[in-house]
Biopython code that builds the backbone (N, CA, C, O; Angstrom):
import numpy as np
from Bio.PDB.StructureBuilder import StructureBuilder

atoms = [
    (1, "MET", "N", (66.681, 116.687, 103.870)),
    (1, "MET", "CA", (67.687, 116.346, 103.814)),
    (1, "MET", "C", (68.333, 114.889, 104.997)),
    (1, "MET", "O", (68.787, 115.235, 106.087)),
    (2, "SER", "N", (68.303, 113.491, 104.667)),
    (2, "SER", "CA", (68.928, 112.954, 105.647)),
    (2, "SER", "C", (70.404, 112.679, 106.087)),
    (2, "SER", "O", (71.407, 112.379, 105.439)),
    (3, "LYS", "N", (70.214, 112.857, 107.224)),
    (3, "LYS", "CA", (71.613, 112.534, 107.678)),
    (3, "LYS", "C", (72.043, 111.531, 108.783)),
    (3, "LYS", "O", (71.051, 111.032, 109.314)),
    (4, "VAL", "N", (73.148, 111.110, 109.260)),
    (4, "VAL", "CA", (73.428, 110.298, 110.381)),
    (4, "VAL", "C", (74.223, 110.340, 110.915)),
    (4, "VAL", "O", (74.946, 110.919, 110.104)),
    (5, "SER", "N", (74.983, 110.149, 111.982)),
    (5, "SER", "CA", (76.237, 110.302, 112.682)),
    (5, "SER", "C", (76.436, 109.193, 113.744)),
    (5, "SER", "O", (75.473, 108.753, 114.371)),
    (6, "LYS", "N", (77.695, 108.750, 113.938)),
    (6, "LYS", "CA", (77.635, 107.584, 114.426)),
    (6, "LYS", "C", (77.260, 107.368, 116.047)),
    (6, "LYS", "O", (77.210, 106.291, 116.641)),
    (7, "GLU", "N", (76.958, 108.994, 116.703)),
    (7, "GLU", "CA", (76.590, 109.335, 117.612)),
    (7, "GLU", "C", (74.958, 109.181, 117.695)),
    (7, "GLU", "O", (74.320, 108.959, 118.724)),
    (8, "SER", "N", (74.434, 109.349, 116.377)),
    (8, "SER", "CA", (73.038, 109.744, 116.717)),
    (8, "SER", "C", (72.365, 107.998, 116.220)),
    (8, "SER", "O", (71.339, 107.556, 116.737)),
    (9, "ALA", "N", (73.230, 107.160, 115.088)),
    (9, "ALA", "CA", (72.701, 105.935, 114.695)),
    (9, "ALA", "C", (71.877, 105.109, 116.034)),
    (9, "ALA", "O", (72.385, 104.933, 117.142)),
    (10, "PRO", "N", (70.585, 104.695, 115.645)),
    (10, "PRO", "CA", (69.761, 104.402, 117.001)),
    (10, "PRO", "C", (70.213, 102.805, 117.247)),
    (10, "PRO", "O", (70.324, 102.341, 118.382)),
    (11, "LYS", "N", (70.452, 102.044, 116.055)),
    (11, "LYS", "CA", (71.065, 100.543, 116.246)),
    (11, "LYS", "C", (72.384, 100.295, 116.372)),
    (11, "LYS", "O", (73.207, 100.631, 115.521)),
    (12, "VAL", "N", (72.643, 99.727, 117.378)),
    (12, "VAL", "CA", (73.942, 99.161, 117.914)),
    (12, "VAL", "C", (74.119, 97.866, 117.832)),
    (12, "VAL", "O", (73.083, 97.293, 118.169)),
    (13, "ALA", "N", (75.313, 96.831, 117.415)),
    (13, "ALA", "CA", (75.136, 95.764, 117.652)),
    (13, "ALA", "C", (76.454, 95.822, 118.208)),
    (13, "ALA", "O", (77.253, 96.718, 117.934)),
    (14, "ASP", "N", (76.744, 94.636, 119.179)),
    (14, "ASP", "CA", (78.474, 94.283, 119.730)),
    (14, "ASP", "C", (78.694, 92.928, 119.836)),
    (14, "ASP", "O", (78.170, 92.061, 120.535)),
    (15, "TYR", "N", (79.996, 92.902, 118.608)),
    (15, "TYR", "CA", (80.135, 91.917, 117.942)),
    (15, "TYR", "C", (81.709, 91.379, 118.872)),
    (15, "TYR", "O", (82.348, 90.471, 118.341)),
    (16, "GLY", "N", (82.145, 91.859, 119.957)),
    (16, "GLY", "CA", (82.921, 91.410, 120.948)),
    (16, "GLY", "C", (84.301, 92.185, 119.878)),
    (16, "GLY", "O", (84.805, 93.244, 120.250)),
    (17, "VAL", "N", (84.735, 91.547, 118.674)),
    (17, "VAL", "CA", (86.006, 92.536, 118.052)),
    (17, "VAL", "C", (85.536, 93.435, 117.321)),
    (17, "VAL", "O", (86.394, 94.070, 116.709)),
    (18, "ALA", "N", (84.087, 93.844, 117.087)),
    (18, "ALA", "CA", (83.724, 94.941, 116.622)),
    (18, "ALA", "C", (82.106, 95.579, 116.814)),
    (18, "ALA", "O", (81.064, 94.925, 116.772)),
    (19, "GLU", "N", (82.241, 96.902, 117.012)),
    (19, "GLU", "CA", (80.901, 97.335, 117.174)),
    (19, "GLU", "C", (80.174, 98.242, 115.940)),
    (19, "GLU", "O", (80.862, 99.057, 115.325)),
    (20, "GLU", "N", (78.857, 98.067, 115.642)),
    (20, "GLU", "CA", (78.490, 98.535, 114.502)),
    (20, "GLU", "C", (77.072, 99.271, 115.049)),
    (20, "GLU", "O", (76.075, 99.011, 115.724)),
    (21, "ARG", "N", (77.548, 100.127, 114.453)),
    (21, "ARG", "CA", (76.036, 101.472, 114.445)),
    (21, "ARG", "C", (75.406, 101.817, 113.056)),
    (21, "ARG", "O", (76.061, 102.230, 112.099)),
    (22, "THR", "N", (73.914, 101.577, 113.059)),
    (22, "THR", "CA", (73.231, 101.651, 111.973)),
    (22, "THR", "C", (72.162, 102.423, 111.736)),
    (22, "THR", "O", (71.341, 102.390, 112.653)),
    (23, "ASP", "N", (71.890, 103.096, 110.840)),
    (23, "ASP", "CA", (70.747, 103.894, 110.687)),
    (23, "ASP", "C", (70.510, 103.625, 109.142)),
    (23, "ASP", "O", (71.284, 102.977, 108.438)),
    (24, "GLU", "N", (69.019, 104.370, 108.600)),
    (24, "GLU", "CA", (68.605, 104.516, 107.299)),
    (24, "GLU", "C", (68.479, 105.713, 106.436)),
    (24, "GLU", "O", (67.413, 106.230, 106.768)),
    (25, "CYS", "N", (69.023, 106.411, 105.502)),
    (25, "CYS", "CA", (68.708, 107.471, 105.006)),
    (25, "CYS", "C", (68.310, 107.137, 103.404)),
    (25, "CYS", "O", (68.984, 106.559, 102.551)),
    (26, "ASP", "N", (67.098, 107.660, 103.327)),
    (26, "ASP", "CA", (66.593, 107.225, 102.417)),
    (26, "ASP", "C", (66.620, 105.644, 101.753)),
    (26, "ASP", "O", (66.016, 104.797, 102.410)),
    (27, "ARG", "N", (67.243, 105.232, 100.573)),
    (27, "ARG", "CA", (67.107, 104.287, 100.421)),
    (27, "ARG", "C", (68.837, 103.479, 100.555)),
    (27, "ARG", "O", (69.396, 102.656, 99.831)),
    (28, "TYR", "N", (69.185, 104.043, 101.574)),
    (28, "TYR", "CA", (70.852, 103.471, 101.764)),
    (28, "TYR", "C", (71.051, 103.333, 103.552)),
    (28, "TYR", "O", (70.807, 104.175, 104.416)),
    (29, "THR", "N", (71.533, 102.074, 103.670)),
    (29, "THR", "CA", (71.991, 101.840, 104.800)),
    (29, "THR", "C", (73.314, 102.684, 104.967)),
    (29, "THR", "O", (74.097, 102.901, 104.042)),
    (30, "VAL", "N", (73.481, 103.179, 106.395)),
    (30, "VAL", "CA", (74.757, 103.523, 107.063)),
    (30, "VAL", "C", (75.590, 103.136, 107.953)),
    (30, "VAL", "O", (75.241, 103.532, 109.065)),
    (31, "ASN", "N", (76.565, 102.521, 107.962)),
    (31, "ASN", "CA", (77.006, 101.581, 109.135)),
    (31, "ASN", "C", (78.472, 102.346, 109.718)),
    (31, "ASN", "O", (79.406, 102.706, 109.001)),
    (32, "PHE", "N", (78.393, 102.469, 111.085)),
    (32, "PHE", "CA", (79.551, 103.026, 111.117)),
    (32, "PHE", "C", (79.883, 101.964, 112.029)),
    (32, "PHE", "O", (79.196, 101.635, 112.995)),
    (33, "MET", "N", (81.622, 101.136, 111.459)),
    (33, "MET", "CA", (81.854, 100.123, 112.093)),
    (33, "MET", "C", (83.357, 100.387, 113.137)),
    (33, "MET", "O", (84.289, 100.809, 112.453)),
    (34, "THR", "N", (83.618, 100.249, 114.267)),
    (34, "THR", "CA", (84.558, 100.348, 115.002)),
    (34, "THR", "C", (85.384, 98.723, 115.260)),
    (34, "THR", "O", (85.013, 97.795, 115.978)),
    (35, "ILE", "N", (86.344, 98.805, 114.569)),
    (35, "ILE", "CA", (87.062, 97.017, 114.925)),
    (35, "ILE", "C", (87.884, 97.392, 115.964)),
    (35, "ILE", "O", (88.782, 98.195, 115.711)),
    (36, "ARG", "N", (87.745, 96.931, 117.185)),
    (36, "ARG", "CA", (88.732, 96.825, 117.971)),
    (36, "ARG", "C", (90.101, 95.990, 118.202)),
    (36, "ARG", "O", (90.999, 96.443, 118.912)),
    (37, "GLN", "N", (90.184, 94.861, 117.615)),
    (37, "GLN", "CA", (90.965, 94.112, 117.688)),
    (37, "GLN", "C", (91.832, 93.493, 115.988)),
    (37, "GLN", "O", (91.108, 93.492, 114.992)),
    (38, "ASP", "N", (93.051, 93.107, 115.858)),
    (38, "ASP", "CA", (93.094, 92.430, 114.246)),
    (38, "ASP", "C", (91.982, 91.468, 113.809)),
    (38, "ASP", "O", (91.805, 90.519, 114.573)),
    (39, "SER", "N", (91.060, 91.550, 112.529)),
    (39, "SER", "CA", (90.637, 90.886, 112.570)),
    (39, "SER", "C", (90.665, 89.970, 111.057)),
    (39, "SER", "O", (90.822, 90.868, 110.230)),
    (40, "ASP", "N", (90.599, 88.746, 110.340)),
    (40, "ASP", "CA", (90.236, 88.315, 109.335)),
    (40, "ASP", "C", (88.606, 87.734, 109.445)),
    (40, "ASP", "O", (88.150, 86.890, 110.216)),
    (41, "LEU", "N", (87.922, 88.523, 108.370)),
    (41, "LEU", "CA", (86.596, 88.585, 108.345)),
    (41, "LEU", "C", (86.184, 87.190, 107.359)),
    (41, "LEU", "O", (85.057, 86.704, 107.270)),
    (42, "ALA", "N", (87.372, 86.730, 106.691)),
    (42, "ALA", "CA", (87.268, 85.626, 105.835)),
    (42, "ALA", "C", (86.344, 84.276, 106.139)),
    (42, "ALA", "O", (85.665, 83.690, 105.296)),
    (43, "PRO", "N", (86.494, 83.887, 107.684)),
    (43, "PRO", "CA", (85.310, 82.772, 107.999)),
    (43, "PRO", "C", (84.098, 82.908, 108.079)),
    (43, "PRO", "O", (83.350, 81.933, 108.164)),
    (44, "MET", "N", (83.701, 84.066, 108.068)),
    (44, "MET", "CA", (82.122, 84.830, 108.326)),
    (44, "MET", "C", (81.746, 84.623, 107.345)),
    (44, "MET", "O", (80.568, 84.269, 107.290)),
    (45, "LEU", "N", (82.592, 84.738, 105.945)),
    (45, "LEU", "CA", (81.817, 84.726, 104.437)),
    (45, "LEU", "C", (81.474, 83.283, 103.926)),
    (45, "LEU", "O", (80.787, 83.005, 102.943)),
    (46, "LYS", "N", (82.086, 82.436, 104.781)),
    (46, "LYS", "CA", (82.172, 80.954, 103.873)),
    (46, "LYS", "C", (80.837, 80.748, 103.710)),
    (46, "LYS", "O", (80.108, 81.511, 104.344)),
    (47, "GLY", "N", (80.248, 79.798, 102.928)),
    (47, "GLY", "CA", (79.546, 79.288, 102.782)),
    (47, "GLY", "C", (78.452, 80.860, 101.239)),
    (47, "GLY", "O", (77.584, 80.533, 100.430)),
    (48, "LEU", "N", (78.854, 81.886, 101.384)),
    (48, "LEU", "CA", (78.577, 82.905, 100.611)),
    (48, "LEU", "C", (78.906, 82.540, 98.983)),
    (48, "LEU", "O", (79.947, 81.892, 98.865)),
    (49, "PRO", "N", (78.285, 82.806, 97.849)),
    (49, "PRO", "CA", (79.071, 82.636, 96.814)),
    (49, "PRO", "C", (80.425, 83.069, 96.769)),
    (49, "PRO", "O", (80.804, 84.228, 96.937)),
    (50, "ASP", "N", (81.213, 81.961, 96.508)),
    (50, "ASP", "CA", (82.534, 81.885, 95.904)),
    (50, "ASP", "C", (83.038, 82.706, 97.315)),
    (50, "ASP", "O", (83.684, 83.742, 97.158)),
    (51, "ASP", "N", (82.732, 82.223, 98.709)),
    (51, "ASP", "CA", (82.917, 82.959, 99.953)),
    (51, "ASP", "C", (83.236, 84.254, 100.154)),
    (51, "ASP", "O", (83.924, 84.700, 101.072)),
    (52, "ARG", "N", (82.673, 84.903, 99.193)),
    (52, "ARG", "CA", (82.888, 86.294, 99.233)),
    (52, "ARG", "C", (81.989, 87.232, 99.419)),
    (52, "ARG", "O", (80.974, 87.027, 98.752)),
    (53, "CYS", "N", (81.949, 88.634, 100.369)),
    (53, "CYS", "CA", (80.829, 89.269, 100.199)),
    (53, "CYS", "C", (80.190, 89.837, 98.763)),
    (53, "CYS", "O", (80.765, 90.436, 97.855)),
    (54, "GLN", "N", (78.977, 89.485, 98.871)),
    (54, "GLN", "CA", (78.167, 90.074, 97.529)),
    (54, "GLN", "C", (77.871, 91.238, 97.892)),
    (54, "GLN", "O", (77.435, 91.772, 96.872)),
    (55, "CYS", "N", (77.831, 92.115, 98.894)),
    (55, "CYS", "CA", (77.229, 93.773, 98.597)),
    (55, "CYS", "C", (78.060, 94.697, 98.414)),
    (55, "CYS", "O", (79.062, 94.500, 99.102)),
    (56, "PRO", "N", (78.114, 95.545, 97.857)),
    (56, "PRO", "CA", (78.896, 96.905, 97.640)),
    (56, "PRO", "C", (78.791, 97.636, 98.771)),
    (56, "PRO", "O", (77.772, 98.058, 99.318)),
    (57, "HIS", "N", (80.150, 97.776, 99.137)),
    (57, "HIS", "CA", (80.151, 98.698, 100.080)),
    (57, "HIS", "C", (80.857, 100.566, 99.671)),
    (57, "HIS", "O", (81.603, 100.499, 98.695)),
    (58, "TRP", "N", (80.766, 101.582, 100.060)),
    (58, "TRP", "CA", (81.136, 102.743, 100.214)),
    (58, "TRP", "C", (81.698, 103.112, 101.673)),
    (58, "TRP", "O", (81.093, 102.719, 102.670)),
    (59, "GLY", "N", (82.868, 103.872, 101.772)),
    (59, "GLY", "CA", (83.297, 104.180, 103.071)),
    (59, "GLY", "C", (84.517, 105.053, 102.928)),
    (59, "GLY", "O", (85.041, 105.424, 101.878)),
    (60, "TYR", "N", (84.914, 105.345, 104.299)),
    (60, "TYR", "CA", (85.870, 106.182, 104.551)),
    (60, "TYR", "C", (86.706, 105.543, 105.940)),
    (60, "TYR", "O", (86.206, 105.559, 107.065)),
    (61, "LEU", "N", (88.011, 105.007, 105.642)),
    (61, "LEU", "CA", (88.733, 104.553, 106.773)),
    (61, "LEU", "C", (89.631, 105.329, 107.789)),
    (61, "LEU", "O", (90.846, 105.283, 107.596)),
    (62, "PHE", "N", (89.081, 106.140, 109.008)),
    (62, "PHE", "CA", (89.491, 107.023, 109.939)),
    (62, "PHE", "C", (90.917, 106.599, 110.161)),
    (62, "PHE", "O", (91.910, 107.278, 109.901)),
    (63, "LYS", "N", (90.888, 105.142, 110.779)),
    (63, "LYS", "CA", (92.059, 104.718, 111.485)),
    (63, "LYS", "C", (92.572, 103.496, 111.242)),
    (63, "LYS", "O", (91.715, 102.752, 110.764)),
    (64, "GLY", "N", (93.738, 102.940, 111.394)),
    (64, "GLY", "CA", (94.000, 101.600, 110.973)),
    (64, "GLY", "C", (94.284, 101.232, 109.892)),
    (64, "GLY", "O", (94.577, 102.241, 109.251)),
    (65, "LYS", "N", (94.387, 100.254, 109.208)),
    (65, "LYS", "CA", (95.089, 99.811, 108.067)),
    (65, "LYS", "C", (93.960, 98.442, 107.529)),
    (65, "LYS", "O", (93.621, 97.579, 108.338)),
    (66, "MET", "N", (93.479, 98.429, 106.077)),
    (66, "MET", "CA", (92.195, 97.338, 106.056)),
    (66, "MET", "C", (93.056, 96.770, 104.776)),
    (66, "MET", "O", (93.726, 97.556, 104.106)),
    (67, "THR", "N", (93.005, 95.358, 104.467)),
    (67, "THR", "CA", (93.585, 94.957, 103.674)),
    (67, "THR", "C", (92.354, 93.840, 102.618)),
    (67, "THR", "O", (92.143, 92.761, 103.171)),
    (68, "VAL", "N", (91.761, 93.996, 101.533)),
    (68, "VAL", "CA", (90.990, 93.764, 100.668)),
    (68, "VAL", "C", (90.689, 92.969, 99.759)),
    (68, "VAL", "O", (90.203, 93.509, 98.765)),
    (69, "ARG", "N", (90.824, 91.608, 99.721)),
    (69, "ARG", "CA", (91.031, 90.456, 98.603)),
    (69, "ARG", "C", (89.855, 90.246, 97.944)),
    (69, "ARG", "O", (88.685, 90.015, 98.248)),
    (70, "TYR", "N", (90.597, 90.415, 96.808)),
    (70, "TYR", "CA", (89.620, 89.640, 95.811)),
    (70, "TYR", "C", (89.971, 88.757, 94.768)),
    (70, "TYR", "O", (91.122, 88.321, 94.765)),
    (71, "ALA", "N", (89.135, 88.394, 93.826)),
    (71, "ALA", "CA", (89.872, 87.134, 92.894)),
    (71, "ALA", "C", (91.052, 87.233, 92.278)),
    (71, "ALA", "O", (91.826, 86.286, 92.146)),
    (72, "ASP", "N", (91.313, 88.748, 91.741)),
    (72, "ASP", "CA", (92.497, 88.887, 90.918)),
    (72, "ASP", "C", (93.086, 89.840, 91.410)),
    (72, "ASP", "O", (93.745, 90.379, 90.521)),
    (73, "ARG", "N", (93.267, 90.623, 92.891)),
    (73, "ARG", "CA", (94.259, 91.342, 93.450)),
    (73, "ARG", "C", (93.739, 91.355, 94.892)),
    (73, "ARG", "O", (92.974, 90.496, 95.330)),
    (74, "GLU", "N", (94.297, 92.583, 95.729)),
    (74, "GLU", "CA", (94.724, 92.738, 97.184)),
    (74, "GLU", "C", (94.699, 94.618, 96.758)),
    (74, "GLU", "O", (95.245, 95.314, 95.902)),
    (75, "GLU", "N", (93.859, 94.830, 97.761)),
    (75, "GLU", "CA", (93.896, 96.011, 97.857)),
    (75, "GLU", "C", (94.124, 96.466, 99.367)),
    (75, "GLU", "O", (93.594, 95.880, 100.310)),
    (76, "VAL", "N", (95.227, 97.911, 99.547)),
    (76, "VAL", "CA", (95.157, 98.188, 100.820)),
    (76, "VAL", "C", (94.648, 99.292, 101.083)),
    (76, "VAL", "O", (95.042, 100.206, 100.359)),
    (77, "ILE", "N", (93.699, 99.628, 102.081)),
    (77, "ILE", "CA", (93.034, 101.115, 102.623)),
    (77, "ILE", "C", (94.063, 101.635, 103.421)),
    (77, "ILE", "O", (94.959, 100.949, 103.913)),
    (78, "GLN", "N", (93.942, 102.794, 103.543)),
    (78, "GLN", "CA", (95.035, 103.616, 104.692)),
    (78, "GLN", "C", (94.114, 104.444, 105.292)),
    (78, "GLN", "O", (93.017, 104.501, 104.736)),
    (79, "PRO", "N", (94.292, 105.143, 106.351)),
    (79, "PRO", "CA", (93.404, 106.295, 107.027)),
    (79, "PRO", "C", (93.362, 107.355, 106.131)),
    (79, "PRO", "O", (94.392, 107.646, 105.524)),
    (80, "GLY", "N", (92.093, 108.127, 105.907)),
    (80, "GLY", "CA", (92.383, 109.072, 104.996)),
    (80, "GLY", "C", (91.961, 108.814, 103.820)),
    (80, "GLY", "O", (91.875, 109.787, 103.070)),
    (81, "ASP", "N", (91.537, 107.361, 103.237)),
    (81, "ASP", "CA", (91.219, 106.898, 102.092)),
    (81, "ASP", "C", (89.779, 106.855, 102.121)),
    (81, "ASP", "O", (89.289, 106.441, 103.172)),
    (82, "ALA", "N", (88.841, 107.258, 101.014)),
    (82, "ALA", "CA", (87.650, 107.170, 100.797)),
    (82, "ALA", "C", (87.715, 105.372, 99.788)),
    (82, "ALA", "O", (88.560, 104.989, 98.978)),
    (83, "PHE", "N", (86.457, 104.659, 100.305)),
    (83, "PHE", "CA", (86.464, 103.547, 99.041)),
    (83, "PHE", "C", (85.734, 103.145, 98.959)),
    (83, "PHE", "O", (84.794, 103.283, 99.742)),
    (84, "TYR", "N", (85.736, 102.344, 97.873)),
    (84, "TYR", "CA", (84.341, 101.240, 97.330)),
    (84, "TYR", "C", (85.152, 99.957, 97.254)),
    (84, "TYR", "O", (86.338, 99.764, 96.986)),
    (85, "MET", "N", (83.969, 98.984, 97.631)),
    (85, "MET", "CA", (84.676, 97.684, 97.785)),
    (85, "MET", "C", (83.015, 97.075, 96.707)),
    (85, "MET", "O", (81.838, 97.262, 97.013)),
    (86, "PRO", "N", (83.512, 96.434, 95.608)),
    (86, "PRO", "CA", (82.309, 95.649, 94.684)),
    (86, "PRO", "C", (81.962, 94.710, 95.143)),
    (86, "PRO", "O", (82.797, 94.374, 95.983)),
    (87, "PRO", "N", (80.952, 93.844, 95.080)),
    (87, "PRO", "CA", (80.891, 92.843, 95.133)),
    (87, "PRO", "C", (81.575, 91.863, 94.708)),
    (87, "PRO", "O", (82.115, 91.939, 93.605)),
    (88, "GLY", "N", (81.711, 90.574, 95.613)),
    (88, "GLY", "CA", (83.000, 89.867, 95.414)),
    (88, "GLY", "C", (84.207, 90.501, 96.501)),
    (88, "GLY", "O", (85.206, 90.798, 95.846)),
    (89, "HIS", "N", (84.321, 90.688, 97.471)),
    (89, "HIS", "CA", (85.222, 90.862, 98.402)),
    (89, "HIS", "C", (85.512, 90.416, 99.357)),
    (89, "HIS", "O", (84.572, 90.170, 100.112)),
    (90, "VAL", "N", (86.748, 90.113, 99.787)),
    (90, "VAL", "CA", (86.858, 89.488, 101.575)),
    (90, "VAL", "C", (87.875, 90.706, 101.904)),
    (90, "VAL", "O", (88.801, 91.211, 101.269)),
    (91, "PRO", "N", (87.306, 90.953, 103.155)),
    (91, "PRO", "CA", (88.004, 91.749, 104.036)),
    (91, "PRO", "C", (89.103, 91.205, 104.746)),
    (91, "PRO", "O", (88.805, 91.021, 105.926)),
    (92, "ALA", "N", (90.298, 90.872, 104.455)),
    (92, "ALA", "CA", (91.095, 90.052, 104.409)),
    (92, "ALA", "C", (91.459, 90.225, 105.958)),
    (92, "ALA", "O", (91.173, 89.292, 106.708)),
    (93, "ALA", "N", (92.087, 91.387, 106.486)),
    (93, "ALA", "CA", (92.349, 91.835, 108.065)),
    (93, "ALA", "C", (91.956, 93.385, 107.816)),
    (93, "ALA", "O", (91.891, 94.115, 106.827)),
    (94, "VAL", "N", (91.772, 93.497, 108.933)),
    (94, "VAL", "CA", (91.578, 94.793, 109.778)),
    (94, "VAL", "C", (92.956, 95.099, 110.634)),
    (94, "VAL", "O", (92.906, 94.616, 111.766)),
    (95, "LEU", "N", (93.983, 95.692, 110.372)),
    (95, "LEU", "CA", (95.355, 95.465, 111.477)),
    (95, "LEU", "C", (95.144, 97.529, 112.165)),
    (95, "LEU", "O", (94.918, 98.627, 111.656)),
    (96, "VAL", "N", (95.370, 97.040, 113.339)),
    (96, "VAL", "CA", (95.432, 98.088, 114.408)),
    (96, "VAL", "C", (94.106, 98.554, 114.629)),
    (96, "VAL", "O", (93.230, 98.151, 113.865)),
    (97, "LEU", "N", (93.768, 99.469, 115.703)),
    (97, "LEU", "CA", (92.283, 100.111, 115.766)),
    (97, "LEU", "C", (92.041, 100.741, 114.608)),
    (97, "LEU", "O", (92.787, 101.658, 114.263)),
    (98, "SER", "N", (91.270, 100.462, 114.046)),
    (98, "SER", "CA", (90.397, 101.253, 113.119)),
    (98, "SER", "C", (89.021, 101.572, 112.757)),
    (98, "SER", "O", (88.273, 100.613, 112.565)),
    (99, "SER", "N", (88.656, 102.501, 112.658)),
    (99, "SER", "CA", (86.997, 103.044, 112.315)),
    (99, "SER", "C", (86.979, 103.127, 111.072)),
    (99, "SER", "O", (87.875, 103.697, 110.448)),
    (100, "SER", "N", (85.721, 102.443, 110.390)),
    (100, "SER", "CA", (85.132, 103.339, 109.395)),
    (100, "SER", "C", (83.817, 103.303, 109.183)),
    (100, "SER", "O", (83.112, 102.801, 110.059)),
    (101, "SER", "N", (83.107, 103.924, 107.755)),
    (101, "SER", "CA", (82.104, 104.527, 107.702)),
    (101, "SER", "C", (81.449, 103.723, 106.389)),
    (101, "SER", "O", (81.944, 104.051, 105.311)),
    (102, "SER", "N", (80.614, 102.919, 106.357)),
    (102, "SER", "CA", (80.330, 102.422, 104.910)),
    (102, "SER", "C", (78.798, 102.518, 104.809)),
    (102, "SER", "O", (78.061, 102.732, 105.772)),
    (103, "LEU", "N", (78.418, 102.344, 103.600)),
    (103, "LEU", "CA", (77.034, 102.646, 102.855)),
    (103, "LEU", "C", (76.787, 101.608, 102.141)),
    (103, "LEU", "O", (77.778, 101.147, 101.575)),
    (104, "ARG", "N", (75.444, 100.878, 101.904)),
    (104, "ARG", "CA", (75.131, 99.428, 101.448)),
    (104, "ARG", "C", (73.958, 100.178, 100.711)),
    (104, "ARG", "O", (73.353, 101.044, 101.344)),
    (105, "VAL", "N", (73.610, 99.904, 99.443)),
    (105, "VAL", "CA", (72.636, 99.932, 98.932)),
    (105, "VAL", "C", (71.381, 99.166, 99.215)),
    (105, "VAL", "O", (71.434, 98.005, 98.810)),
    (106, "THR", "N", (70.232, 99.525, 99.823)),
    (106, "THR", "CA", (69.395, 98.397, 100.127)),
    (106, "THR", "C", (67.874, 98.430, 99.190)),
    (106, "THR", "O", (67.353, 99.544, 99.136)),
    (107, "SER", "N", (67.302, 97.536, 98.617)),
    (107, "SER", "CA", (66.178, 97.770, 97.898)),
    (107, "SER", "C", (65.085, 97.484, 98.561)),
    (107, "SER", "O", (63.984, 97.646, 98.035)),
]
sb = StructureBuilder()
sb.init_structure("model")
sb.init_model(0)
sb.init_chain("A")
sb.init_seg("    ")
for serial, (resi, resn, name, xyz) in enumerate(atoms, 1):
    if name == "N":
        sb.init_residue(resn, " ", resi, " ")
    sb.init_atom(name, np.array(xyz, "f"), 0.0, 1.0, " ", f" {name:<3s}", serial, name[0])
structure = sb.get_structure()
């Protein structure tokens, strides 16, 4: 059985407004992302197809609130929500202090 926790993830990246802890479980990448302040991720996605993230993400929101924009709708993710973001999303804002876990399928 593969498993990882925020504390055991060996790869740590500090982006100032966010910290990411990462490990691999079989063919999945597991990320623990902690957002330290309100953030709009749209500028980071400029230049990608349609200026949107093209990777699927699964996760669980522990604290805060996330607003995610798609071409045809907007979704709000609240604490306690498990979520799936299909390709073509823009995390418009992460409000309040939040922490989420997400999985990404890697090839």
